[in-house]
N, C-alpha and C positions, 0 to 999 in steps of 0.2 A: 250147817255141818260142813265146814272146810275140808276136813279130812275124815272120811268114812272108813271105818275098820269093821271087820266081822264082829270084834268084840263089843264095840260101841253099839251096834244094831242089835245083836243077840242078847245083850245084858240091858236093854231098854233105855240106851242113850237117846233114843228118838223121843222120849217122853217130854223133854224139855223144849223140843224145837216148835217153831212157830208154823202152824198149818194154815191154809186158806182154803175157802170154799172150792169144791170141784163139781159135785153134783149134790142133789138133795141128800142129806145124811152121810156124805162122803167128804172128807178133806184131804188135801195134798200139800206134801212138802217136797218141792223140787230139789233134788240133790244136783241133777244136771238137766237142763232144759234141752229140747230138741234144737239142733243148730246145724244147718246145711244137711249133710247126710249122716250126721251123727245121732245115735239113739238117745231117747230121753230116759232118765232114771229118777225115780221118786219113791217117797213113801205114801201110802194111802192108808187112811184111817176110816173104817167103816163103822157107823153107829149101829146098835142092834136093830135089825129090820131093814137096813139099808140095802139098796141094789143099784146095779148099772144095767141099763136095758140092753137088749140084744144088739151085739155089734160084730164087725168082721175085722180080722186082723190083717192089715196091710203089710205088716212085717212080722217077724218073730216077737213073742212076748214071753217073758220069763218072770215068774213070781216066786218069792219065798215068804211064807207065812211066818211072821214074828210073834204074833199074839192072836189068840181067839181062832175061829174057824171061818174060812171063806168057802162058798159053795157055787158050783155051776151045775149044769144039766149031767155033767159026767160024775159028780160026787162032791164030798166034803173034804177039805184040806185043812188039817190042823197045824199046830206049831211045828216048824222044821220041814214042812212038806214043801217041795219044789214042784211048780206047775210049769210046763212048757206048752204054749199054744202056737201051733204052726201058722205059717202064711195062708191065709184063705180061710182059716178056721172060724166059726161063729159060735157065740154063746151069749147067755146073759150071766151076771154074777150077783151074788147076794150074801149077807152074812146075818144068820138069825141071831147071833149072840154079840156081834161086834167083832172086828178084827183089825189088825195092822198088817200090812205086807209091803215088802219091798218089791218094787216092780221096774222092770226095763222093757221099753218098747222100741223096736227097730224103727217103726213108723207109727204116727198117730192111727188110732183105730177109726172105723167109720161106724157111727151109730145108725143101725137099721130100723129100728122101732122106738120111738119115745114112749115112756109109760103113761 
């Protein structure tokens, strides 16, 4: 996705993109990989029932839900929800139904506990 626009993301333009394995049940399409002190931006696609174990945010994380519902210990986030996770915050993430999210990490997260 050389040029990413709001319309291409919100209208499902991501559906034809190539995704690669990220974690079990979760695939990733990098829009912009981490470089030096620059953030990483990606699309994450969760299969139904997939999860990411408890982790700590070493930088700000911003998520926009594009399809389905993503959940953490604080609640469930449907299409159009914007989730902000502050530096130092911790949580685990899952999707009972499957979801696709646009995510920006200022820094890579630190996994605290593997499943």
